[in-house]
N, C-alpha and C positions, 0 to 999 in steps of 0.2 A: 535136518542137515544131512546131506548125502555123504559118501565116502570121499576122503580128502586126497588131493594131489598137490605136491609142490612141483611146479612145471619149470624146467629150465628151457631157455631158448624161445620164450613165448612171443618175442618180437620178430621172429623169422617167418618164412612162408609157411612151413610145416608147423612150427610151434604155435603160430597164431590160430591156425585152423584146429589144432589139438585143443587149444584153449577154448575155442567156441563150441566145438563138438563135446568136450567134456562137460562144459556148463549145460548144454542141451540135454546131456544124459544124466544129469543130477548130481555131478560131482561138485565138491567145494574146492576151488582152485587157488593157490597162491603161485605167484610167478616170480622167478628169480632172473634178474638181467645182469649183463656184464658191464655195461656202460653207466658210470656214475652221473652222466649228463641226463640220463633218461629217468632217473628217479632218485630220490633221497634214501638209499639203501647202504647197508654196511658192505665193506669190501669183501667180495666173495672169495678172495684169495686167502683170507683169514681162516684158520682152522675152525673157529667158532662162529663163522658167518651164518651157518644155517641152524644153529642151535635153537634160536628163537622161532624161526619159521617152522621147525619140525616138532615143536611142542604139541602135545596132544595127538591127533591122528593126522597132522599135515606131513606129507611125505612126498618124495621127489619123483618126477616122472619125465619121460622123454629121454634126454641125455643124462639124467640123474637117476634119483631112486623113486620107486613108485609102490604104492600099496593100496588094497581096498580097506575098508573099515574093519577093525579087528572084530572077530565075533565075541559073543557074550562070554565073559569069564576067562579072557586070555592071560597068559602070563604077564607080568608087569612090563616086560620088554616088548610085548606086542603093541603096547600103547605109543611108545615114543620111537621105536626102532623100526626102519622100514622092513617089509617082508619080501619085496620084489625089487630088483634093480633092472630097469628097462633102458638098455644102451641103444641110442640111435648110431649105429655104425653106418656102413656104406659097401655097396657091391665091390668097391675097390679093395676091401679087406679080404675078398674072396678070390679075386682074379690075378693071375700073373700078368706082368706088364713087360712087353706086349702080350696080349691073349694068345694062348697056344692052340685055340680051337676046341679044347675039351669042354665037356659039360660042367656047368658051375650050378651049385645049389647053396642053400643057407648053411649046409654042413661042411662045405669045402673050406680048407685051411691052408695056409702057406707059412713057411718059416720066415723069421725076420730077415729083412734085406738090408744089409750094410750099405752106407754111402761111400763116397760122394755120389751125387747124381747130377747128370748133365742138363736136365730140364725139369720143369715144374711137375708134370704129370707122373713120372716115376717116383719123384720125391713124395708127392701126395699119397700115392699108392702105398708106398712103403710105410708112410706114417700111419694109415689106416690100419695095415697089416699088424704093425707093431702094437698099436693101441689095443686091438682085438686080442692078440696073443697075451699082452700084459694083464689085461682084465681077467682072462681066463686062468692065467697063471696065479693071479691073486685069489681068485675063488678056490682054486685046487689047493694051494699052500695054506690058506687061512681058514677054510670052512666056515664062512661067515653065516650069520643067521637069516640072511635073505637069499632067495632065489635070484639068478640073474638070467635075463632074456635079452637076445641080440636081434635087432630088426635091421635088415639090410636093403634099404631102397637104393636106386640108382639116382641119377640126376632127376629131380623132382619137377614136374611141370603140371600146371592146372590153374584154375581161377585163384587169384590172389585177393583175399578179403581186405587187405590192408591199402590196396591201390585206389587213389582217387584220380590220378591222371596217368597217362602213358609212362611218364618218366619213372613213376612208382614200380612199374613192372620190370623195368630194366635193372634194378638192384637185386633181383633174384635169378635163379637158373632159368626162369622163363625167357630171359633175354637171348639164350642159346637158340631155343626154338623160334623166337621171332626173327632172329637173323636169317632163317631160311625163308621166311615169307615177307620180308621187308627189304629185299635186295642186298643183304650183307652177307660177306664171307666170314662167317662166325668161326658135352661130347658124349650101357644100356639106360633106358629112361624109366622113371617111375611116376605114377599118377599120384598127385597129391592127396586125393580123397582116399585111395588105397593105402598110402603110408599112414595117414591119420588113423583110419579104421584099424589098421594092424597095431599102431601103438596102443590104442585103447583096448583091443582085443588081448593085447600082451598082459593086462591086468588080470585076466581070468585066472583062476586057480589052475585050470588044466591047460593052459597055453604051453605050446612047444618052447624049447629053450633057444631055438634059431628060427627066424622068420624071414623069408625073402619076398621082396615086394618090387621086383624088376622084370620088365618084359623086353623081348628082343625088338628092334625097330631099325629103320633107316631114316636119318634125319631129312634127307632130301625128298623123301615121299611126302613131306608136309605140304609142299607146293601143289602136288596134284590133289591132296585133299582139300585144300583151301579152294582151289579153281573149281571143284565140285560143290562144296559146301557154301562157298561165298562167292559165286561167279561174278556178281556186280562189282564187288570190292576188288576182285582180281582184274576185271576188265577196266575200271577206271583208274588204276594205278594205286589205289590204297594199299594193296598188297602187290609186291613185285617179287620175282624169283631171286632167291639167294643161294648160298651153298654152304654146307658144312659136312665135313668128312665124319663117317661113322665107323668107330672101332668095332669089329664084329666080336660079340661076346655071347657064348653059348649058355646064357642064364636060363634055369628051368624053375619056374615058380609053381609048378603043378603040385607039389606036396603042400605048399601054403594054400592053394585053392581047396585041397582036400581037408586040410586042418580046420579051416574056417568057414567052408561052405559056400564060397562065392568066387566068381570069376573076376580076376584082376583085369582092369581096363586096358585096352589096346592103344597103340599109338595115335589112331585117329581121334579117339576120345580126348586125348590131350591136346592135339592140334585144334580141335573145334573149340575146347574150352578157352585156350589162350587167344586164338583169333578172335572169338566173340568177345572177350573182355577188351581186346585191344580195339575194336570198333565201337564199343560202349563209352570209352573213356576219352576225355578231352586231351589236347596236347599232342596229337599226332604230328609227325615232323613233315 
């Protein structure tokens, strides 16, 4: 039996792919979900909800806690307490809104922003900023036994392994990208495979504490990419030109590429993945 993970958010676009990739890499995985209608599980708001799931070496991953299998002869706490907290944050936790044009990295931090807010995006951004700051304050003030790692994806796009028909794609952030190539007026971007890869890399003992997974892009460039890569579908009207404004964000993921030795995917990779999935599935409108 391989190293164990208790995975939260396993029914989401990223979480489900983390689940599949973790199993492929030999991890033993338990999944925690929020909806009682999806499984007969304890109420996760109960303080003891995770006690049974974390017995032995089962520990949380993704937006929860994560750990590799303890080495031989660890202290007793190494058996049942996590040694790494991997938090799925967001690039919204690093950027001021509206963006000021400055360089943004995984080390960028902002002070809490008090409300009230006049629209959804500033409120969402303030929530992500507050969550990141609260987590880091907790670690600083309590010196817990586990290490904390923050992963900062943008809006995540890419092949959705859960999708059986087109409507299934529309419940994830892929619907934003699809709006640009299906005639809709539909907000940096992150490649789903890069995000998953980094979540699992975060389990490494030598992983950095802050990991960025976002690349600059222009949403409306998706149409030109589709015309070039899927000319028949663009010509026969399966794909039609839409429009989506892009907020310019100076995110720099170069340090992540150096830390893990791979190049993050670019916007065209994401567009080709999602457009290809759209063409394969039934239920197109």
